[in-house]
Every structure is written in structure tokens, then in C-alpha cells.
N, C-alpha and C positions, 0 to 999 in steps of 0.2 A: 504493500500500500504506500509506504513512504517512498520507495524507489520510483513508483509511477508518478507520484506527486512531484518529487524532486526534479524529474526530467520532463515535466509537462510542457516547459517552454519550447521543447524541440518538436512537439506535435504540430503537424502541418496546419491544423485548424486554428491555431492560436493567433496567427498573424495573417494579414492580407497577402495574397500571392506576390504582389509587387514588393512588399516588405521583405519576404523571403528572398526575392530576386535581388534586392539591394544588399541584403546580408551576404549572399553568395557572391555578388558582384564586388562587394567590399573585400572579400577574401582574395578574389582574382586580381583586382586592381592593386591591392597592397602587395601581393606577391610579385606582380609585374613591376611595381615601383621599386621594391627593395632588391629585385634581382639585377637592377641596372644603376639606379641613382647613387647608392652608397659607394659604387666603384667609379663614379664619374670623375672625382678628383684625381684618382690614380691614372685613369685613362687620359685625362687632359695633360697631366704632367709627364707621364712615362711615354705615351704614344704620340701625343701632339706636341710635346716639347714646350709646353707653356710653363713659365716660372711659377714657383709656389705662391708668391704674393698675388699674382694675377689669377691663379687658380682659386685661391681663397675668395677673391672678390667675385668671381663667377659663381661660386657656390653660395655666397652670402646673398646675392641679389634675389634669389628665389624666396628666401625667408622674409626679406624686407618687403618685397612686392606682395607676398601672401598675407603678411600681417596687416598691412595698411589698405588692402583692397577687398578684404573678406566681407566688410559691411556691404559694399556695392553688389557683390555676387548674390548675397542673400536677399537684398532689397530688390534686385532685378527679378528674382524668382517670385517675389510677392506681386510684382507689377505685371509681368508677362507670362508667368506660369512656371511651375517646376520643371516640366518635361523639356520645353525649348532650351532653358538654361543648361540643364544637365546634358542634353544632346550636343549643344554647342561646345561645352567644356570637354566632353569625352573625345569628340572628333578632333578638336584643336590639340588636345593632349596627345592623341595618337600621332598627329603631325609632328609635334615637338620631339617625341622619342625617335621617329624616323629622321628628323632633322639633325639630331645628335650624331648620327652615322655619316652625315653628309657635310657637316661643318668643317671649315678649314681655318677660319680667322677668329680672333678673340671676340670681336664684336658680335659675331654670329652666335657664339656660345653664350655670351651675356644675354643676348636677345632671347635665345631659346630657353635658358634657365629662368629668365624673367617671366616668359609665357607659361612655363611650368608652374611657377608660383601663382600666377594669375588663375590658371585652370584649377589649381587646388583650392584657391580662395573662392572660386565660383561654385565648384562642385560640392565641396564638403558641407557648407551650411545649407545648401539647397537639398541635398540628400537627407540630412538630418531633419529638416523641416518637413519633407515629404513623409518620412517615417512617422512623425507626430501626426500629420494629416490623416494617415492611414490606420493609426493605432488608437484604440480607446485608452483613456487615461489609466485604467487599472492594469493595462498590459504594457505600458511604456517602459517601465523599469526592465521588464523582460526583453523587450525588443532592443533596447540599447545595450543590455547585457549581452545578447547574442551578437550584436554588431561589434562590440569590443572584443569578444571572443574571436570573431572572424578577422579583426584587425591584427590581433596578436599571432594567430595561426599563419596568416599571410606574411606578416613581418618576420616570422621565424623561418618559414620555408623559402621565401624569396632570396635572401642572401646565399643560402646553400645552393640553390639552383643557379644563381648568377655565378658563384664561385666555380661550380662544376662546368659551366659553359665558358669559363675563361673571361669573365666580365672585364677585367682590367687590361686585357690584351686584344679583345675582339669586340665587334659591334653587334654580334648576334643577339645578346640579351636585350639590347635596345630595340632591335627589330621585333623580337618576340613581345616585348612590353608594348610597343606600338600596335601590334596586332591584337593584343588582349584588350587594349582600350578601344580599338575600333569595334571589336565584337561587342563590348559592353555598351557602346553608343548605339549599335544596331539593336541590341536587346531592349534598350530604353524606347526606341521607336516602336518595337513590337508591343511592349507593355502599354504604351500610350494608346495604340489602336485597339488592343484587346480589352483594356479595362478603363477606357475613357469615361464611361458613365459613372464608375464608382470612385473616381478621384477628382470630380469636378470642384470639390471644396478648395483645392489648391489653385484653381485657375479662374474661379468665378466670384471670389470674395471681393470685398471692398478694396479699391486700388488707391494707393497713397504715393505721392511723389517722394523722391529720395530725401529731399530736404525736410519734408513733413515727417517722414519716418525717423530721421535722425533727431528731430526735435522731440518726438514722442518718447523715443528710447532714452534720451538724455534727461527727461523729466521723471523717468521710472526709478524711484529711489531704491526699491528692492533690487532691481537688476543692476543698478550702479554699485551697490555694496557687494553684490555677488561678483561683479566683474573685477572690482578692486581686490577683493579677497583672492580671486582666482589668479590674478597677476602674481601675487606672492606665492601661491601654490605652484604655478608654472615655474617660477624662479627656483623653488625647491626641487622640482622634478628635473630641472636642467643639470643638477649636480651628478645624476647617474651617468650621463654621457660625457661630462666635462671634468668637474672638480675631482670626483672620485677616481677617474682614470688617471688624471695627472698625479694625484696624491699617491696612488699605488705604484705608478711608474712602470717603465718597460720591463724591469726585472721581476715584476709580479704580474705579468700579463696572464699567466695561468690562473692566478687567484681571481683576477678581474673577470676572466671568462667564466669561472665557477659562479661568481656573484651575478653576472649577467644571465646565466642559465637559471639561477635561482629565481631571479625576477620573472623570467618568462614562465617557468614551471609553476611558480606561485600564482601567477595570474590565471593560468589554465586550471589549476586545481582548486583555488580558493574563491575565484570570482563568483561563481553561481551561489554557493552556500552563504557567502558574506552578504551579497546583494539580497538574497532571499530573507536573511535575518533582518537586514536594515529596512526592508519594506514596511515594517511595522512602525517606523519612525518617519518624521518629516524629512524631506530632502536636505534642508538646511542643517538639521541635526546631524545627518550623515556627513555633510561637508565639514562641520566643526570637528567631528571625531576624526575625519580623514586628515585634516590639517595638523592635528596633534600627532597622529601616527606618522605622517611625513616627517615632522620635526624629530620625533623619537628615533626614527630610522636614521636620519642624518646625523644626530648626535652619536648614535651607535657606530657609524663609520669611523668617527674620530677617536672613540675610546676603546674599541675592540682590537685586541692583539692576538686573537685566535680565529681560526676559520669558522668554528661553530658560532661564536659571537657575531662575526661579520654576516654569516648567513641569517642569523636571527634578526639582525638589524635590517637586512635586505627584505625579509619577510614583512616586518613592520612597515617599512617604506612602501612595499608593494600593496599592502592592504590600504594604505592611505591613497595610493594611486588609483586603486579600484573604486574606492568610495568617491573621491573627488571628481574623477573624469566621467564615470558612468552616471552617477547621480546628478552631476552638474548638467549633463545633457537633458536629463529628465526634467530638472527644475526649469530650464529655459522653456521647454515645451509647455510647462504648466502655467508660467506667468506671462508668456507672450500672447498678445491678442492674435486671433486666428489669421487676420490679414497682414500681420507683421512678423510671422514666425521666421521667415527667411532672413529678414533684417536683424532680428534678435540673435539668431545663430551666427549670422555674419559678424555682427558687432562683438560677439564673444571671442572672435579671433584676436582681438586686441590683448587678450590674456598672454599671448605669446611674446609680448614685449618683456614680460617677466622672465621668459626662458632665455632671451638674449642677455638681459641684465644679470640674471643669475649666474650664467657662465662667466661673464666679465667680472662680477664681484668675487666669485670663487677663485678665479685666477689671481686677482689682486690680493686677496687675503693670503693665499699660499706664498705669493711673492713677498708680502710684508712680514708675515710671521715665520715663514719657513716650513719645510715639509716635515719637520720634527714636532710641530705644534698642532697636531691633528685635533686634539681636544678643543683648543681655542678656536681654530678655523671652523670646524664643523658645528661647534656650539653657536657661534655667531650666525652661521648659515641657517641653523635650526630656528633660532629666534626670528630671523627674517621671514622664515616660512610660516611660523606660528602667528605672525602679525596678521595673517588671514583671518584668524579666529574672531577678533572683535568686529570685523566687517561682516562676516557671516552672521554674527550675533545681532548686529544692528539690523541687517536684512531680515532676520528671523522675526524680530520684534515688530518691525513694520508690516511684514506679511501677515502675522497674527492679528495685528490691529486692523489691517485692511479686510481680512476675512471676517472679523467680528462685525465691522461696519456693514459689509455686504450682507451678512446673515441677518442683522437687525433690520436693514432696509427691505430685505425679502419678506421678513415676517410682517413688517408694517404694511407693505404692499398687498400681501396675501390677506391680512386682516381687513384691509379696506375693501377688497373684492368681496 
């Protein structure tokens, strides 16, 4: 009985067919992305002969464009519809991957990687908004849980496939990635034609200009506190790929590999039971717990001097990751007006400012205090991460107040009738 209930979110009837398609497409697209893009820097430097500084600039432009254009991608999907925006981004992204195999000059790679960041910023908030459009509120935690599962499976398989295909020496993985994204775009056309009548909600709701959308979002205090808190959370998450790797150093690459595997394995093993347990609490409560666990894990990196303790710290860090990123997506769907879901998901991309800042701050602290001061460095980084808590708390109080007012107004209106 318990086993059947525990895995109920895998039953086909739980989600709309397009939701399942998006989840499977997420797996394919992430696998395609990670079989090629992580090796782009090596390819540019080793094969194309581009110097390291220029290669770094080429890689950075994607994150810069993605962070600051995500709002527009989501807002466009509110205005012209989810499917047209998703189709455009998929086919353009397919062209980008093929373009990497044909580029010869630095400006071409800068343009291609900027377009890659643009495609990501257009597609991601639109796909998440469509999942909310298609999924009843009581099932949204499950659908984003399944999506995050697909992201991590694709992210784990992709680099292995890319490595086996010689991603740093050949363009074959980029060609395969381009084909995957083209097929995904074709599937979106098929879904639109087959299920058009069941997803009209995302294309026939109230239309709002980009400027009006931005004004509405900026006045939403609950979302504002959530976004500020998530900037600090994203800063904490950045230390997994940046500060921790630098702190351990090249002589402990084996240890870092074990910790990275622990992170992936913990997500796959713990994700569903943790989310199922936290469903009994409000999303902002889950985010507050998650921010503390992020901080606890980060402190653990600095004070642990054995493999077992480092693994335990990584497990705490990963539970924080699960709570903050999955529940965060659910919260946006709950608080965003129907006709602005895409814009809200797009605006949430600003949280990745924290990821860039976190990597920079971590490097500065290591340079200032030295690699022998792990406790000091990671304690400061943990405190910066836990700064998210009061913002989530303020948002929680405001949301409770808003819900109380709405409930009182509903009772008054019902009594009058």
C-alpha cells in the first residue's frame, strides 16, 4: 500500500500528456546540453586555439544574457502564447548547436553563446509556466519534483555521453545536441495541434504589455522577498561548483568527484520522500528550512576533515537544494496571476545574479584568508546564504496576511449573497 502511494506521481494519469512530454523533453534536452556545452571551453581552447581569457569571456556571455533576458522570455509567452515561444527557442537553439560546429572566429562564438543564453532564458520560464497551466495546484509539487528528477538524470548522463563521443576533440556531440533540440521543437508543434483545446488557458488569458507586467511584479511584495531570498540561496549553491572545488584543489580531485557523486545520488534518492514530507507545510516554510540546511552544509565543508563528515555535509547541502529549487518553482506558480505566470518565472531568473556573486565572493575570501582557513571562509559563506531566511520570513508573513484578507472578503461577499 505504501509503495503504491509513494510512487503514485509516476502514474500516467497524474499529469496532463503535455506535462509528461515536457518532463521527458527536459531529460532529453538537458542530456543534449550537458553532452556538449561543458566541453565547449576545452574545444575552443584546444581545437580552435582561442586564448583562455577570450574563452572565458565567450563562456560568460551566455550566463549574462540568460540572467538579464529571462523576464522578457516569460513575458512574451504570456503575451503571444506558450507554444510559439517554446517552438521559436527550440529551433533557434538547434541552430546554435549546429553553428558551434561551423564557427571559425571569436565573434561568431560570442554571438552563438549569447543566443544560447537567450534561448535558455526564453524556454525555461515558458516551460515552467506551461507546467503550472496544465497542472492542478494539488499536483504541482509532484510535477516539479518529476521535472527536477529529469533535470538531474539528464545532467548526469549527458557529460558521460559527451565524454565517450570525444566532446573536447570532435563536433559530433554538438551535432547530436542540435538534432535533439530540433526533435523537441517538432514535438512541441505536435502537442500544440493535438491538445490545442485543453491548453487554451495559456494563450487566451488577459494580455498585458511588458512594461505593465514589470510594474505589477515589482509591486508584489511577497514575490520581491522571495526573489531577494533566492538570490542569497543561489549564491550559496554556487559554492558547489566554484569555492569548494578551489578549496579542495587539484590534489583532491578524487575527493571532489566523490562529493559531486554524493550530491547527484542524494538528489535521486532523497528528492521524492523529502518533497512528499514537506507537502504538509507551506512552500515558504520549506524554503526557510532549505536555506538553513544550505548554510549547515556549507559550514560542514569548512570544518570537516574526514570523508564521512564531508559526505554528511554534502547530504545536508543537497536537501537544502531540493527544498529551495523545487518548492521555489511551486511557490511562483501559486502566487503569480494566471496571465503573468510566464513573466513571474522569467523574473525569477534574476536569482542567478547571486550565483555569479557567490562564486566571486568565495574566491575573494579564499584569497584573503587563505586555503588553510576553511572554517572562517565557509562560515562567512554560510551566513551569507542564511541571510535568505528573514526575507522568506517576511514573505511568509505577508502571504499569510494576504490570504487572511482574501478569506475575510470571500466570507463577506458570500454572506451578502
